[in-house]
C-alpha distance (Angstrom), angle and dihedral (degrees) to the residues before:
residue distance angle dihedral
M1 . . .
I2 3.81 . .
D3 3.80 110.3 .
I4 3.79 103.5 -151.9
A5 3.81 89.1 -174.7
T6 3.82 86.3 78.1
E7 3.80 128.4 69.1
F8 3.82 89.4 -123.5
G9 3.81 92.0 50.9
R10 3.80 92.8 49.3
R11 3.81 90.3 49.4
V12 3.82 91.7 49.5
A13 3.81 92.1 48.8
R14 3.82 91.5 48.4
R15 3.80 92.8 48.3
L16 3.81 93.0 48.2
A17 3.80 89.1 53.6
E18 3.82 95.1 45.4
E19 3.81 107.7 31.7
Q20 3.80 118.5 94.7
I21 3.80 97.9 -162.7
I22 3.78 133.9 47.9
W23 3.81 124.8 176.9
L24 3.81 114.4 -120.5
T25 3.79 115.6 -161.1
T26 3.79 118.6 -163.8
I27 3.80 128.2 172.8
D28 3.80 119.7 -117.1
S29 3.81 127.1 -144.1
H30 3.82 91.0 -88.0
G31 3.82 92.2 54.8
T32 3.80 92.7 -107.0
P33 3.81 117.4 142.2
Q34 3.81 111.7 -119.7
P35 3.83 112.3 -161.5
R36 3.79 119.9 -170.0
P37 3.80 134.7 168.3
V38 3.81 114.0 -113.7
W39 3.77 139.7 175.2
F40 3.80 112.0 -112.6
L41 3.76 145.6 177.9
W42 3.80 120.4 -144.6
D43 3.82 111.3 -155.2
G44 3.80 96.2 -175.9
E45 3.81 93.5 -92.0
T46 3.80 109.2 36.1
F47 3.78 142.2 20.0
L48 3.81 119.6 -119.2
I49 3.80 117.1 -154.2
Y50 3.80 124.9 176.6
S51 3.79 119.7 -147.6
L52 3.75 143.4 -176.5
P53 3.82 110.5 -102.4
G54 3.78 111.6 -101.0
A55 3.80 94.4 26.3
A56 3.79 114.6 151.4
K57 3.81 91.6 -123.1
L58 3.81 89.6 63.6
R59 3.79 93.1 51.0
H60 3.81 91.3 45.8
A61 3.81 92.6 49.2
A62 3.80 92.2 48.0
E63 3.81 91.6 51.6
R64 3.82 97.7 36.8
P65 3.81 110.9 17.4
Q66 3.82 95.1 -174.7
V67 3.81 106.7 106.6
A68 3.77 140.8 162.3
L69 3.78 129.6 -140.0
H70 3.78 125.0 -166.2
L71 3.77 139.8 173.2
D72 3.79 122.2 -134.6
S73 3.80 115.2 -90.4
D74 3.78 123.6 -122.2
G75 3.82 89.7 -95.7
Q76 3.80 91.2 -105.6
G77 3.82 98.5 73.5
G78 3.79 94.6 -91.1
D79 3.80 136.8 106.2
I80 3.80 91.5 48.2
V81 3.83 117.0 178.6
V82 3.82 119.4 176.0
F83 3.79 127.8 168.9
T84 3.78 126.0 -172.1
G85 3.77 120.7 -164.5
R86 3.77 149.5 118.4
A87 3.79 128.0 -64.3
E88 3.78 128.8 -154.2
I89 3.78 137.6 167.6
D90 3.80 107.5 -100.3
Q91 3.80 106.5 -144.8
A92 3.82 90.9 177.8
A93 3.82 96.3 56.0
S94 3.77 117.8 114.4
P95 3.80 117.3 -114.3
A96 3.81 112.2 -90.5
D97 3.80 93.5 -103.6
Q98 3.82 90.0 53.5
A99 3.81 94.6 50.0
P100 3.82 98.7 86.5
A101 3.82 98.5 -161.9
Y102 3.81 92.7 47.3
A103 3.81 92.9 45.0
A104 3.81 91.1 50.1
K105 3.80 93.8 46.2
Y106 3.81 94.0 51.6
Q107 3.81 102.1 31.1
S108 3.80 93.5 112.2
G109 3.81 93.1 39.4
I110 3.80 91.2 53.3
A111 3.80 90.7 49.0
G112 3.81 88.2 47.1
I113 3.80 91.0 60.7
G114 3.80 90.3 50.3
M115 3.80 98.3 -106.0
T116 3.76 136.7 119.0
S117 3.78 117.3 -129.2
G118 3.82 88.8 -105.3
E119 3.80 92.3 51.6
F120 3.80 90.4 48.4
A121 3.82 91.7 50.1
A122 3.80 91.3 48.8
S123 3.82 92.1 49.3
Y124 3.82 98.9 38.3
S125 3.77 92.3 43.7
V126 3.80 102.1 146.5
A127 3.80 118.9 84.3
L128 3.78 118.2 -149.9
R129 3.79 114.7 -163.3
V130 3.81 118.7 -160.2
T131 3.78 119.3 -164.0
P132 3.80 109.5 -160.7
L133 3.80 117.1 -137.8
K134 3.80 100.7 177.8
L135 3.79 137.3 21.9
R136 3.76 126.0 -162.2
G137 3.76 135.8 167.2
H138 3.75 145.0 96.8
């Protein structure tokens, strides 16, 4: 999906490795888009997002699995990265503290919210997996 032979593809790959926040947009029961910033891990094929149980994004994704993910722009209308895809609860995903790449990426963020990695994993115990189907941007 990401063509690293292109400048755009290389930039997308770099940003997915470095960025801490991606915006997840789900659709609520009224058809209203509901964007929210989330922590994520890109594994080269899918996005892994951990959530509190009962969060609206989980209900929205279960009822309407079509979602969008986007990274912040450069503030001048450039560096646009938007994915559209399908979300599903991933029952087989490891807890956040047992997913080494995720735990390493967010170690300081988890400490910053006053939690240990175990406390975070116990609280944010539901894994949402997003499979991107399309990528656009510039």
